[in-house]
Backbone of each chain as ProteinMPNN parsed JSONL, in Angstrom:
{"seq_chain_A": "SQQGEEDPQALSIQEGENATMNCSYKTSINNLQWYRQNSGRGLVHLILIRSNEREKHSGRLRVTLDTSKKSSSLLITASRAADTASYFCATDGDGDYKLSFGAGTTVTVRA", "coords_chain_A": {"N_chain_A": [[416.826, 79.56, 69.182], [418.046, 82.755, 68.259], [419.567, 84.785, 70.393], [421.485, 86.809, 70.929], [422.948, 89.571, 69.166], [425.664, 90.553, 67.342], [427.729, 93.408, 66.747], [430.18, 95.371, 65.123], [429.724, 93.365, 62.075], [432.152, 92.72, 60.976], [435.582, 93.591, 61.528], [438.516, 95.401, 61.078], [441.742, 95.97, 62.137], [444.814, 97.649, 63.069], [447.764, 96.133, 64.356], [448.258, 96.531, 67.824], [446.322, 98.446, 68.149], [443.077, 99.114, 69.665], [440.217, 96.946, 69.871], [436.765, 97.029, 69.57], [433.663, 95.533, 70.168], [430.139, 94.955, 69.963], [427.229, 93.641, 71.604], [423.859, 92.894, 71.39], [420.851, 91.926, 73.002], [417.699, 90.147, 73.46], [415.892, 89.197, 75.515], [415.506, 89.025, 79.131], [418.408, 88.266, 81.053], [420.579, 86.086, 82.997], [423.371, 85.767, 83.095], [426.014, 86.83, 80.885], [428.058, 85.694, 78.283], [431.249, 85.628, 76.629], [432.82, 84.333, 73.739], [435.586, 83.054, 71.812], [436.472, 82.206, 68.472], [438.747, 80.651, 66.555], [439.685, 80.388, 63.118], [438.038, 77.725, 61.591], [437.972, 76.205, 63.896], [436.871, 75.065, 67.196], [434.824, 76.852, 69.634], [436.097, 78.979, 72.212], [435.817, 79.665, 75.61], [435.834, 82.914, 76.901], [435.149, 84.962, 78.813], [432.887, 85.711, 81.478], [430.114, 87.609, 82.452], [428.106, 88.723, 85.054], [424.62, 89.487, 85.625], [424.385, 91.401, 87.58], [426.683, 92.787, 87.485], [428.67, 95.458, 86.133], [430.984, 95.854, 84.795], [433.864, 94.028, 83.751], [437.124, 92.641, 83.935], [439.699, 90.875, 82.215], [442.841, 90.129, 81.828], [443.83, 91.451, 78.768], [441.251, 91.923, 78.059], [438.158, 93.611, 78.287], [434.968, 93.736, 79.506], [431.727, 95.058, 79.309], [428.444, 95.514, 80.661], [425.149, 96.416, 80.142], [422.218, 96.179, 81.428], [419.844, 97.551, 81.279], [419.752, 98.498, 78.721], [419.975, 96.183, 77.437], [422.476, 95.235, 76.414], [425.927, 94.528, 75.631], [429.474, 95.019, 75.678], [432.619, 94.139, 74.236], [435.942, 94.739, 74.718], [439.091, 94.618, 73.317], [442.27, 95.251, 74.206], [445.318, 96.748, 72.979], [445.84, 95.111, 70.605], [446.846, 91.988, 69.086], [448.322, 89.983, 66.479], [447.536, 87.396, 66.958], [445.035, 87.694, 68.011], [443.28, 87.678, 65.965], [440.269, 86.481, 64.948], [436.914, 85.137, 65.3], [434.373, 86.544, 67.31], [431.988, 85.809, 69.736], [428.962, 86.531, 71.448], [427.117, 85.05, 74.093], [424.038, 84.151, 75.474], [421.86, 83.433, 78.284], [419.15, 83.618, 78.331], [417.229, 81.977, 77.342], [416.546, 79.81, 78.857], [417.57, 77.503, 81.501], [419.39, 75.612, 80.734], [420.769, 75.897, 78.374], [422.6, 77.837, 75.939], [422.305, 80.754, 73.872], [423.543, 81.941, 70.81], [424.945, 84.754, 69.067], [425.584, 86.006, 65.696], [428.208, 86.72, 65.535], [431.327, 88.636, 65.557], [433.811, 89.255, 63.267], [437.157, 89.619, 63.656], [440.008, 91.092, 62.348], [443.397, 91.382, 62.714], [445.897, 93.379, 61.613], [449.303, 93.093, 60.786]], "CA_chain_A": [[416.558, 80.961, 68.872], [419.258, 83.54, 68.348], [419.3, 85.86, 71.327], [422.421, 87.914, 70.83], [423.337, 90.061, 67.857], [426.901, 91.309, 67.477], [427.939, 94.538, 65.846], [429.908, 95.152, 63.699], [429.919, 91.989, 61.593], [433.579, 92.537, 60.743], [436.4, 94.685, 62.043], [439.921, 95.245, 60.709], [442.527, 96.959, 62.867], [446.268, 97.502, 63.053], [448.326, 95.587, 65.598], [448.478, 97.558, 68.834], [445.092, 99.211, 68.341], [442.021, 98.455, 70.434], [439.057, 96.469, 69.108], [435.532, 97.034, 70.36], [432.497, 94.947, 69.509], [428.955, 95.066, 70.798], [426.252, 92.555, 71.564], [422.539, 93.249, 71.913], [420.028, 90.734, 73.199], [416.283, 90.495, 73.479], [415.159, 88.925, 76.754], [416.298, 89.15, 80.35], [419.435, 87.238, 81.214], [421.285, 85.993, 84.27], [424.772, 86.056, 82.803], [426.364, 86.91, 79.472], [429.403, 85.124, 78.095], [431.909, 85.87, 75.347], [433.639, 83.239, 73.241], [436.406, 83.307, 70.634], [436.613, 81.074, 67.57], [439.745, 80.757, 65.495], [439.163, 79.857, 61.865], [437.964, 76.278, 61.464], [438.116, 75.542, 65.178], [435.775, 75.231, 68.13], [434.808, 78.095, 70.402], [436.781, 78.974, 73.501], [435.201, 80.58, 76.567], [436.741, 83.997, 77.273], [434.807, 85.719, 80.014], [431.479, 85.712, 81.847], [429.732, 88.747, 83.283], [426.805, 88.482, 85.671], [423.677, 90.587, 85.383], [424.542, 92.444, 88.592], [427.98, 93.423, 87.271], [428.651, 96.429, 85.037], [432.247, 95.787, 84.06], [434.745, 92.96, 84.203], [438.392, 92.623, 83.208], [440.497, 89.657, 82.236], [443.986, 90.405, 80.961], [443.588, 92.567, 77.831], [439.828, 91.971, 77.752], [437.274, 94.361, 79.183], [433.575, 93.527, 79.134], [430.73, 95.847, 80.027], [427.075, 95.026, 80.53], [424.095, 97.377, 80.478], [420.985, 95.387, 81.364], [418.713, 98.414, 80.916], [419.765, 98.585, 77.258], [420.153, 94.816, 76.921], [423.648, 95.245, 75.535], [427.241, 94.287, 76.22], [430.574, 95.276, 74.757], [433.902, 93.483, 74.497], [437.074, 95.534, 74.275], [440.407, 93.975, 73.348], [443.257, 96.33, 74.154], [446.657, 96.444, 72.454], [445.598, 93.866, 69.87], [447.971, 91.249, 68.499], [447.908, 89.156, 65.333], [446.886, 86.195, 67.489], [443.646, 88.01, 68.36], [442.466, 87.485, 64.77], [439.306, 85.42, 65.254], [435.531, 85.597, 65.44], [433.989, 86.67, 68.713], [430.55, 85.596, 69.893], [428.353, 86.626, 72.765], [426.152, 83.986, 74.356], [423.143, 84.528, 76.556], [421.134, 82.324, 78.897], [417.759, 84.016, 78.512], [416.327, 80.999, 76.731], [416.416, 78.652, 79.743], [418.7, 77.244, 82.388], [420.233, 74.513, 80.299], [421.423, 76.108, 77.092], [422.965, 79.199, 75.585], [422.012, 81.193, 72.508], [424.678, 82.688, 70.27], [424.765, 85.652, 67.947], [426.294, 85.651, 64.465], [429.629, 86.952, 65.743], [432.112, 89.701, 64.936], [435.094, 88.744, 62.788], [438.201, 90.622, 63.88], [441.287, 90.842, 61.675], [444.446, 92.265, 63.213], [446.947, 93.47, 60.585], [450.646, 93.313, 61.349]], "C_chain_A": [[417.833, 81.763, 69.094], [418.963, 84.748, 69.221], [420.182, 87.054, 71.081], [422.704, 88.284, 69.391], [424.575, 90.917, 68.03], [426.993, 92.389, 66.403], [429.331, 95.112, 66.13], [430.058, 93.684, 63.309], [431.392, 91.705, 61.394], [434.33, 93.797, 61.13], [437.848, 94.407, 61.652], [440.722, 96.346, 61.371], [444.014, 96.656, 62.734], [446.714, 96.916, 64.397], [448.62, 96.737, 66.565], [447.256, 98.417, 69.095], [444.12, 98.415, 69.211], [440.889, 98.038, 69.505], [437.855, 96.437, 70.022], [434.4, 96.44, 69.551], [431.347, 94.923, 70.502], [428.015, 93.889, 70.589], [424.941, 93.089, 72.127], [421.708, 91.979, 72.017], [418.599, 91.136, 73.512], [415.602, 90.304, 74.83], [416.092, 89.042, 77.957], [417.26, 87.982, 80.492], [419.92, 87.188, 82.656], [422.748, 86.382, 84.104], [424.953, 86.166, 81.296], [427.811, 86.454, 79.326], [429.935, 85.524, 76.723], [432.836, 84.695, 75.027], [434.448, 83.72, 72.048], [436.475, 82.035, 69.8], [437.67, 81.4, 66.529], [439.222, 79.997, 64.278], [439.192, 78.33, 61.84], [438.084, 75.504, 62.763], [436.862, 75.702, 66.03], [435.864, 76.558, 68.868], [435.503, 77.901, 71.74], [436.148, 80.037, 74.393], [436.219, 81.629, 77.003], [436.41, 84.572, 78.645], [433.298, 85.671, 80.228], [431.222, 86.938, 82.709], [428.311, 88.506, 83.786], [425.916, 89.715, 85.52], [423.795, 91.699, 86.412], [425.92, 93.118, 88.517], [427.879, 94.389, 86.1], [429.902, 96.329, 84.184], [433.084, 94.658, 84.632], [435.984, 92.957, 83.321], [439.015, 91.244, 83.306], [441.647, 89.873, 81.271], [443.736, 91.622, 80.093], [442.111, 92.691, 77.441], [439.088, 92.794, 78.797], [435.861, 94.19, 78.657], [432.701, 94.452, 79.967], [429.353, 95.257, 79.759], [426.122, 96.118, 80.984], [422.766, 96.654, 80.331], [419.777, 96.252, 80.995], [418.616, 98.567, 79.398], [419.881, 97.219, 76.605], [421.334, 94.782, 75.94], [424.922, 95.021, 76.333], [428.301, 94.674, 75.194], [431.817, 94.526, 75.21], [434.986, 94.358, 73.891], [438.336, 94.695, 74.402], [441.438, 95.087, 73.209], [444.579, 95.822, 73.589], [446.643, 95.149, 71.65], [446.876, 93.303, 69.246], [447.45, 90.433, 67.334], [447.158, 87.915, 65.804], [445.448, 86.438, 67.923], [442.715, 87.882, 67.159], [441.583, 86.258, 64.962], [437.903, 85.996, 65.125], [435.152, 85.562, 66.907], [432.467, 86.627, 68.815], [430.121, 85.902, 71.324], [427.317, 85.514, 72.882], [425.333, 84.359, 75.575], [422.341, 83.321, 77.039], [419.661, 82.642, 79.078], [416.752, 83.013, 78.0], [416.174, 79.759, 77.598], [417.689, 78.38, 80.5], [419.744, 76.323, 81.784], [420.931, 74.734, 78.974], [421.679, 77.585, 76.877], [422.545, 79.484, 74.15], [423.126, 82.117, 72.049], [424.241, 83.637, 69.167], [425.589, 85.197, 66.763], [427.78, 85.973, 64.537], [430.192, 88.171, 65.044], [433.448, 89.107, 64.54], [436.118, 89.863, 62.881], [439.475, 90.189, 63.157], [442.291, 91.868, 62.188], [445.602, 92.218, 62.225], [448.282, 93.793, 61.238], [451.251, 94.621, 60.853]], "O_chain_A": [[418.605, 81.478, 70.011], [418.199, 85.632, 68.834], [419.702, 88.186, 71.027], [422.702, 87.43, 68.504], [424.555, 91.897, 68.774], [426.418, 92.285, 65.32], [429.648, 95.329, 67.299], [430.473, 92.86, 64.124], [431.844, 90.582, 61.615], [433.802, 94.907, 61.071], [438.35, 93.304, 61.868], [440.423, 97.527, 61.194], [444.414, 95.561, 62.341], [446.108, 97.18, 65.435], [449.156, 97.775, 66.175], [447.156, 99.051, 70.145], [444.305, 97.224, 69.459], [440.631, 98.683, 68.489], [437.913, 95.884, 71.12], [434.198, 96.797, 68.39], [431.55, 94.877, 71.715], [428.013, 93.24, 69.544], [424.915, 93.669, 73.213], [421.853, 91.066, 71.204], [418.312, 92.3, 73.791], [414.818, 91.155, 75.251], [417.31, 89.143, 77.809], [416.956, 86.856, 80.099], [419.704, 88.118, 83.433], [423.29, 87.197, 84.85], [424.141, 85.655, 80.525], [428.67, 86.787, 80.143], [429.17, 85.731, 75.781], [433.522, 84.151, 75.892], [434.061, 84.663, 71.357], [436.529, 80.929, 70.337], [437.503, 82.315, 65.722], [438.416, 79.076, 64.406], [440.241, 77.718, 62.042], [438.276, 74.288, 62.748], [435.914, 76.384, 65.639], [436.846, 77.291, 68.747], [435.496, 76.814, 72.318], [435.967, 81.179, 73.971], [437.326, 81.292, 77.423], [437.27, 84.66, 79.522], [432.529, 85.599, 79.27], [432.017, 87.266, 83.59], [427.427, 88.129, 83.017], [426.396, 90.83, 85.316], [423.358, 92.822, 86.161], [426.274, 93.919, 89.381], [427.094, 94.17, 85.177], [429.892, 96.672, 83.002], [433.03, 94.363, 85.826], [435.913, 93.231, 82.123], [438.89, 90.543, 84.31], [441.47, 89.813, 80.055], [443.459, 92.706, 80.606], [441.771, 93.493, 76.571], [439.34, 92.699, 79.998], [435.592, 94.469, 77.489], [432.906, 94.609, 81.171], [429.135, 94.586, 78.75], [426.268, 96.674, 82.073], [422.246, 96.532, 79.223], [418.794, 95.743, 80.456], [417.525, 98.744, 78.855], [419.886, 97.103, 75.379], [421.197, 94.356, 74.793], [424.988, 95.285, 77.533], [428.049, 94.656, 73.989], [432.036, 94.308, 76.402], [434.953, 94.677, 72.702], [438.616, 94.131, 75.46], [441.467, 95.786, 72.196], [444.915, 94.643, 73.7], [447.354, 94.201, 71.981], [447.826, 94.021, 68.933], [446.243, 90.217, 67.223], [446.249, 87.439, 65.124], [444.713, 85.483, 68.177], [441.497, 87.968, 67.309], [442.077, 85.141, 65.117], [437.728, 87.188, 64.872], [435.557, 84.668, 67.65], [431.758, 87.315, 68.08], [430.822, 85.576, 72.282], [426.72, 85.095, 71.89], [425.867, 84.825, 76.581], [422.164, 82.336, 76.322], [418.987, 82.008, 79.89], [415.549, 83.178, 78.202], [415.704, 78.734, 77.104], [418.746, 78.936, 80.2], [420.871, 76.26, 82.276], [421.623, 73.838, 78.491], [421.084, 78.452, 77.516], [422.443, 78.577, 73.324], [423.595, 82.968, 72.805], [423.294, 83.364, 68.43], [426.219, 84.14, 66.803], [428.541, 85.536, 63.674], [429.623, 88.676, 64.076], [434.143, 88.521, 65.37], [435.965, 90.918, 62.265], [439.956, 89.069, 63.331], [442.06, 93.074, 62.104], [446.214, 91.171, 62.016], [448.376, 94.647, 62.119], [452.373, 94.963, 61.226]]}, "seq_chain_B": "DGGITQSPKYLFRKEGQNVTLSCEQNLNHDAMYWYRQDPGQGLRLIYYSQIVNDFQKGDIAEGYSVSREKKESFPLTVTSAQKNPTAFYLCASSISGRVRDYGYTFGSGTRLTVV", "coords_chain_B": {"N_chain_B": [[444.883, 65.149, 79.675], [441.768, 66.829, 80.131], [438.968, 66.989, 77.916], [437.076, 67.582, 74.875], [436.501, 65.446, 72.188], [436.038, 65.46, 68.802], [435.142, 63.593, 65.969], [434.936, 62.478, 62.529], [437.364, 64.991, 61.462], [436.859, 66.055, 58.965], [434.179, 65.274, 56.787], [432.513, 63.576, 54.233], [429.529, 63.362, 52.509], [427.331, 61.448, 50.576], [424.484, 62.069, 48.503], [421.439, 61.114, 50.01], [422.545, 59.48, 51.901], [423.034, 58.383, 55.297], [424.968, 59.775, 57.902], [427.239, 59.58, 60.672], [428.358, 61.604, 63.287], [430.947, 61.781, 65.597], [431.233, 62.391, 69.12], [433.056, 62.726, 71.968], [433.663, 63.01, 75.459], [435.806, 63.637, 78.259], [435.427, 65.005, 80.568], [433.768, 64.601, 82.604], [431.299, 65.787, 82.474], [427.79, 66.248, 82.718], [425.998, 67.296, 80.855], [425.505, 67.603, 77.34], [425.857, 68.891, 73.992], [424.79, 69.645, 70.631], [425.64, 71.76, 68.018], [425.025, 73.589, 65.029], [426.856, 75.32, 62.563], [426.717, 77.705, 60.107], [428.262, 79.421, 57.323], [429.158, 82.702, 58.21], [427.152, 82.883, 60.02], [425.586, 82.528, 63.25], [425.657, 80.097, 65.939], [423.474, 77.364, 65.823], [421.222, 75.497, 67.727], [420.963, 72.015, 67.774], [420.423, 69.475, 69.096], [420.238, 68.596, 72.584], [421.44, 67.19, 75.669], [420.848, 66.435, 78.985], [421.318, 64.372, 80.661], [422.204, 60.902, 80.875], [420.555, 58.762, 78.565], [418.53, 60.523, 78.001], [417.314, 63.217, 76.043], [416.828, 66.363, 74.342], [415.088, 68.165, 71.785], [416.551, 70.78, 69.887], [416.579, 73.956, 68.283], [416.685, 73.318, 65.585], [416.105, 70.539, 64.892], [415.097, 68.82, 62.948], [415.691, 66.2, 60.668], [417.903, 65.256, 61.893], [419.343, 62.969, 64.303], [419.984, 61.715, 67.617], [421.789, 59.957, 70.228], [422.171, 58.946, 73.651], [423.741, 56.989, 75.271], [425.868, 56.586, 76.9], [427.604, 58.462, 79.397], [429.848, 59.761, 78.481], [429.607, 60.044, 75.749], [428.052, 61.352, 72.813], [426.735, 60.906, 70.093], [425.925, 62.219, 66.835], [423.623, 61.77, 64.287], [423.291, 62.506, 60.952], [420.678, 62.498, 58.927], [419.217, 61.285, 55.818], [417.046, 62.816, 55.5], [417.706, 65.369, 56.1], [417.988, 68.127, 54.307], [419.857, 70.039, 53.617], [422.685, 69.575, 54.559], [425.327, 70.431, 54.585], [427.724, 71.909, 56.494], [429.359, 73.254, 59.434], [429.869, 71.383, 62.261], [429.47, 71.49, 65.708], [430.264, 70.181, 68.838], [429.503, 70.338, 72.285], [430.024, 70.574, 75.858], [428.832, 70.726, 79.26], [428.605, 71.513, 82.801], [425.841, 70.061, 84.198], [422.844, 71.889, 84.186], [424.112, 74.176, 84.952], [425.012, 75.842, 83.054], [424.788, 78.539, 82.693], [426.479, 79.578, 84.561], [428.953, 78.41, 84.174], [429.378, 77.972, 81.511], [430.213, 76.639, 78.207], [432.31, 73.896, 77.139], [433.933, 73.367, 74.165], [434.275, 71.076, 71.38], [436.557, 70.552, 68.592], [435.245, 70.532, 66.226], [433.439, 69.252, 63.305], [433.582, 69.219, 59.873], [431.152, 68.924, 57.561], [430.419, 67.88, 54.316], [428.347, 67.733, 51.505], [428.512, 65.639, 48.735]], "CA_chain_B": [[444.142, 66.404, 79.722], [440.363, 66.677, 79.853], [438.493, 67.752, 76.786], [436.08, 66.983, 73.99], [437.07, 64.998, 70.921], [435.09, 65.239, 67.713], [435.726, 62.937, 64.807], [436.195, 62.927, 61.973], [437.472, 66.439, 61.285], [436.175, 66.303, 57.7], [433.305, 64.17, 56.426], [431.828, 63.8, 52.973], [428.32, 62.546, 52.442], [426.636, 61.396, 49.293], [423.04, 62.281, 48.595], [420.673, 59.959, 50.453], [423.253, 58.703, 52.913], [423.106, 58.811, 56.693], [426.327, 59.775, 58.441], [427.267, 59.808, 62.123], [429.472, 62.376, 63.806], [431.276, 61.318, 66.938], [431.62, 63.37, 70.135], [433.415, 62.046, 73.221], [434.274, 63.921, 76.432], [436.309, 63.036, 79.505], [435.358, 66.08, 81.554], [432.762, 64.198, 83.589], [430.143, 66.667, 82.359], [426.532, 65.554, 82.464], [425.271, 67.881, 79.728], [426.196, 67.675, 76.047], [425.104, 69.686, 73.022], [425.218, 69.729, 69.242], [425.306, 72.988, 67.313], [425.38, 73.697, 63.617], [427.304, 76.658, 62.205], [426.814, 77.989, 58.684], [429.154, 80.575, 57.102], [428.652, 84.031, 58.531], [426.025, 82.814, 60.945], [425.862, 82.06, 64.599], [425.448, 78.684, 66.198], [422.08, 76.974, 66.032], [421.168, 74.292, 68.551], [420.302, 70.883, 67.13], [419.939, 68.627, 70.187], [421.034, 68.625, 73.795], [421.152, 66.11, 76.612], [421.27, 66.784, 80.343], [421.618, 63.172, 81.421], [422.203, 59.687, 80.057], [419.269, 58.224, 78.114], [417.537, 61.586, 77.843], [417.785, 64.334, 75.217], [415.771, 67.262, 73.91], [415.288, 68.841, 70.513], [416.852, 72.198, 69.895], [415.825, 74.781, 67.346], [416.717, 72.815, 64.201], [416.322, 69.105, 65.054], [414.576, 68.029, 61.829], [416.714, 65.615, 59.817], [418.997, 64.806, 62.752], [418.997, 62.142, 65.456], [421.077, 61.543, 68.581], [421.61, 58.977, 71.299], [423.031, 59.233, 74.815], [423.798, 55.726, 76.005], [426.953, 56.717, 77.869], [427.828, 59.84, 79.816], [430.964, 60.34, 77.754], [429.425, 60.02, 74.306], [426.802, 61.938, 72.323], [426.872, 60.933, 68.638], [424.888, 62.873, 66.038], [423.406, 61.196, 62.954], [422.669, 63.387, 59.966], [419.943, 61.566, 58.095], [418.934, 61.716, 54.442], [415.94, 63.771, 55.572], [418.28, 66.709, 56.241], [418.164, 68.482, 52.894], [421.002, 70.923, 53.413], [423.526, 69.243, 55.701], [426.68, 70.984, 54.512], [427.891, 72.885, 57.58], [430.355, 72.949, 60.459], [429.122, 70.889, 63.412], [430.208, 71.647, 66.951], [429.787, 69.507, 70.028], [429.918, 71.043, 73.498], [429.56, 69.969, 77.107], [428.827, 71.63, 80.407], [428.076, 70.98, 84.046], [424.403, 70.07, 83.984], [422.061, 72.882, 84.898], [424.944, 75.304, 85.386], [425.652, 76.421, 81.877], [424.816, 79.984, 82.827], [427.581, 79.952, 85.451], [430.242, 77.847, 83.767], [429.544, 77.991, 80.062], [430.47, 75.415, 77.46], [433.588, 73.495, 76.564], [433.647, 72.918, 72.808], [435.205, 70.307, 70.59], [437.174, 71.309, 67.5], [434.318, 70.582, 65.097], [433.458, 68.379, 62.12], [433.061, 69.899, 58.685], [430.423, 67.97, 56.726], [430.152, 68.372, 52.962], [427.598, 66.833, 50.637], [429.159, 65.556, 47.407]], "C_chain_B": [[442.679, 66.148, 79.394], [439.948, 67.512, 78.676], [437.431, 67.009, 76.018], [436.742, 66.649, 72.67], [435.957, 64.766, 69.926], [435.813, 64.549, 66.563], [434.624, 62.531, 63.839], [436.245, 64.456, 61.878], [436.754, 66.871, 60.007], [435.374, 65.059, 57.331], [432.568, 64.541, 55.153], [430.656, 62.833, 52.888], [427.729, 62.595, 51.056], [425.159, 61.634, 49.535], [422.351, 60.985, 49.044], [421.336, 59.114, 51.518], [423.006, 59.259, 54.309], [424.575, 58.804, 57.107], [426.262, 60.11, 59.93], [428.538, 60.525, 62.515], [429.683, 61.974, 65.258], [431.641, 62.482, 67.849], [431.845, 62.625, 71.445], [434.049, 63.069, 74.168], [434.725, 63.161, 77.668], [436.366, 64.081, 80.613], [434.415, 65.749, 82.707], [431.569, 65.165, 83.615], [428.894, 65.853, 82.073], [425.875, 66.01, 81.166], [426.127, 67.936, 78.473], [425.263, 68.269, 75.008], [425.672, 69.502, 71.623], [424.693, 71.034, 68.644], [425.729, 72.864, 65.856], [425.779, 75.14, 63.35], [427.437, 76.755, 60.693], [427.65, 79.256, 58.499], [428.481, 81.893, 57.43], [427.483, 84.037, 59.492], [426.472, 82.347, 62.312], [425.623, 80.575, 64.719], [423.967, 78.416, 66.436], [422.045, 75.606, 66.696], [420.368, 73.197, 67.877], [419.631, 69.992, 68.184], [420.804, 68.884, 71.42], [420.544, 67.561, 74.768], [421.7, 66.514, 77.975], [421.723, 65.573, 81.142], [421.557, 61.981, 80.483], [420.78, 59.219, 79.791], [418.159, 59.264, 78.038], [418.116, 62.69, 76.977], [416.574, 65.131, 74.729], [416.116, 67.88, 72.559], [415.645, 70.303, 70.747], [416.002, 72.908, 68.849], [415.731, 74.199, 65.933], [416.926, 71.301, 64.179], [415.903, 68.276, 63.836], [415.711, 67.536, 60.94], [417.931, 65.127, 60.58], [418.46, 63.849, 63.813], [420.223, 61.992, 66.337], [420.773, 60.365, 69.498], [422.53, 59.378, 72.441], [423.004, 57.995, 75.715], [424.876, 55.739, 77.079], [427.153, 58.186, 78.194], [428.849, 60.519, 78.928], [430.672, 60.612, 76.282], [428.064, 60.552, 73.883], [426.889, 62.022, 70.798], [425.661, 61.56, 67.952], [424.809, 62.202, 64.679], [422.691, 62.218, 62.089], [421.98, 62.471, 58.959], [419.713, 62.135, 56.702], [417.779, 62.717, 54.405], [416.434, 65.214, 55.74], [418.708, 67.165, 54.859], [419.38, 69.346, 52.628], [422.011, 70.715, 54.541], [424.92, 69.841, 55.686], [426.829, 72.112, 55.521], [429.045, 72.426, 58.458], [429.586, 72.571, 61.724], [430.003, 70.918, 64.656], [429.51, 70.94, 68.088], [430.307, 70.271, 71.246], [429.418, 70.277, 74.721], [429.576, 71.011, 78.209], [428.421, 70.867, 81.66], [426.565, 71.135, 83.981], [423.699, 71.114, 84.834], [422.845, 74.102, 85.315], [425.596, 76.009, 84.203], [425.724, 77.942, 81.993], [425.971, 80.452, 83.701], [428.94, 79.505, 84.934], [430.453, 77.819, 82.259], [429.835, 76.635, 79.483], [431.958, 75.191, 77.269], [433.266, 72.892, 75.207], [434.708, 71.96, 72.3], [435.71, 71.151, 69.434], [436.366, 71.242, 66.214], [434.526, 69.522, 64.041], [432.852, 69.161, 60.966], [432.461, 68.844, 57.761], [430.107, 68.608, 55.382], [429.389, 67.313, 52.186], [428.243, 66.848, 49.259], [428.215, 64.885, 46.411]], "O_chain_B": [[442.365, 65.359, 78.503], [440.481, 68.596, 78.444], [436.948, 65.957, 76.438], [437.46, 67.47, 72.099], [435.044, 63.976, 70.168], [436.951, 64.884, 66.234], [433.498, 62.267, 64.262], [435.261, 65.129, 62.185], [436.12, 67.925, 59.971], [435.828, 63.933, 57.533], [432.068, 65.656, 55.004], [430.79, 61.64, 53.163], [427.639, 63.656, 50.439], [424.653, 61.424, 50.638], [422.64, 59.905, 48.529], [420.755, 58.137, 51.99], [422.796, 60.459, 54.481], [425.334, 57.923, 56.704], [425.365, 60.817, 60.389], [429.642, 60.129, 62.141], [428.737, 61.847, 66.035], [432.277, 63.442, 67.416], [430.938, 61.975, 71.966], [434.865, 63.891, 73.749], [434.11, 62.173, 78.07], [437.239, 64.044, 81.479], [434.281, 66.518, 83.658], [430.919, 65.337, 84.646], [428.92, 64.899, 81.296], [425.265, 65.207, 80.459], [427.311, 68.269, 78.524], [424.041, 68.17, 75.12], [426.862, 69.242, 71.445], [423.512, 71.368, 68.738], [426.66, 72.136, 65.511], [425.138, 76.072, 63.837], [428.173, 75.987, 60.073], [427.739, 80.077, 59.412], [427.368, 82.164, 56.979], [426.889, 85.084, 59.749], [427.58, 81.843, 62.497], [425.413, 79.881, 63.724], [423.297, 79.153, 67.161], [422.743, 74.679, 66.283], [419.231, 73.416, 67.457], [418.418, 69.789, 68.156], [421.947, 69.329, 71.314], [419.404, 67.101, 74.701], [422.866, 66.887, 78.103], [422.411, 65.7, 82.154], [420.932, 62.044, 79.424], [419.917, 59.271, 80.666], [416.978, 58.916, 78.015], [419.276, 63.068, 77.146], [415.449, 64.632, 74.709], [417.285, 68.088, 72.235], [415.133, 70.964, 71.651], [414.868, 72.519, 68.57], [414.821, 74.535, 65.176], [417.841, 70.823, 63.508], [416.325, 67.127, 63.712], [416.571, 68.306, 60.512], [418.888, 64.636, 59.98], [417.286, 63.903, 64.178], [421.356, 62.123, 65.875], [419.655, 59.851, 69.536], [423.535, 60.058, 72.237], [422.347, 57.963, 76.755], [424.802, 54.99, 78.053], [426.9, 59.054, 77.358], [428.739, 61.712, 78.648], [431.421, 61.343, 75.634], [427.047, 60.247, 74.507], [427.096, 63.11, 70.26], [424.53, 61.447, 68.424], [425.821, 62.078, 63.99], [421.629, 62.727, 62.447], [422.648, 61.747, 58.22], [419.98, 63.308, 56.441], [417.563, 63.385, 53.394], [415.674, 66.162, 55.547], [419.677, 66.65, 54.301], [419.881, 69.373, 51.504], [422.173, 71.591, 55.391], [425.63, 69.761, 56.689], [426.156, 73.138, 55.426], [429.625, 71.36, 58.252], [428.754, 73.34, 62.204], [431.133, 70.431, 64.648], [428.302, 71.086, 68.276], [431.424, 70.788, 71.23], [428.514, 69.447, 74.629], [430.244, 72.04, 78.106], [427.957, 69.73, 81.591], [426.065, 72.232, 83.733], [423.925, 71.213, 86.04], [422.297, 74.987, 85.973], [426.612, 76.687, 84.352], [426.635, 78.561, 81.443], [426.4, 81.601, 83.596], [429.958, 80.138, 85.215], [431.579, 77.662, 81.787], [429.724, 75.612, 80.159], [432.756, 76.128, 77.24], [432.42, 72.003, 75.106], [435.867, 72.007, 72.712], [435.345, 72.319, 69.302], [436.76, 71.834, 65.209], [435.614, 68.966, 63.888], [431.748, 69.696, 61.072], [433.17, 67.981, 57.244], [429.596, 69.726, 55.314], [429.746, 66.135, 52.209], [428.491, 67.908, 48.684], [428.567, 64.72, 45.243]]}, "name": "protein", "num_of_chains": 2, "seq": "SQQGEEDPQALSIQEGENATMNCSYKTSINNLQWYRQNSGRGLVHLILIRSNEREKHSGRLRVTLDTSKKSSSLLITASRAADTASYFCATDGDGDYKLSFGAGTTVTVRADGGITQSPKYLFRKEGQNVTLSCEQNLNHDAMYWYRQDPGQGLRLIYYSQIVNDFQKGDIAEGYSVSREKKESFPLTVTSAQKNPTAFYLCASSISGRVRDYGYTFGSGTRLTVV"}
């Protein structure tokens, strides 16, 4: 079952600008994770935020979580061409042993 | 270096054929997973295994089969019963029962095309 839904589906920005994408989910979660996928490759784990956290930073990434609204956002600051990829949120509300993924946000960073 | 290896990278299947996708990991992870990804869509879970000789169906198991005879290996067979197999297939692994805390490590995928 697909728990998370990302918004927007696609985003095009200039190098140096910030990129923000959102994830909404349906059922209660313990943690929420964000992954990146470069074209034609596997997904790479970026960051995990726990349900008792509201914000988390990792390098140029900032993640927020609002459990009352069942939503999360991922902000990439000072974007670079190498940030061009699809970004997925993954939730654990469907059981302890697996994650559910949304359809992703495709980010294109123009030089 | 530890990681997950999927092979082949590209695979072509004729109508009515069974094909097997390989997934091997040396991360010492107990849990392994197969996901299918279609263009513009998210990942859909096919099968997963928490331990050797045991596996569970995911959301779209029809037309697929798996085995887990070794901890390191979790091959996926796409059978002729799968009517629309053209997709990108991703294998992943995790520490068993802790996916919510540690997440997945993914392989680089196999692109399967029906010809």
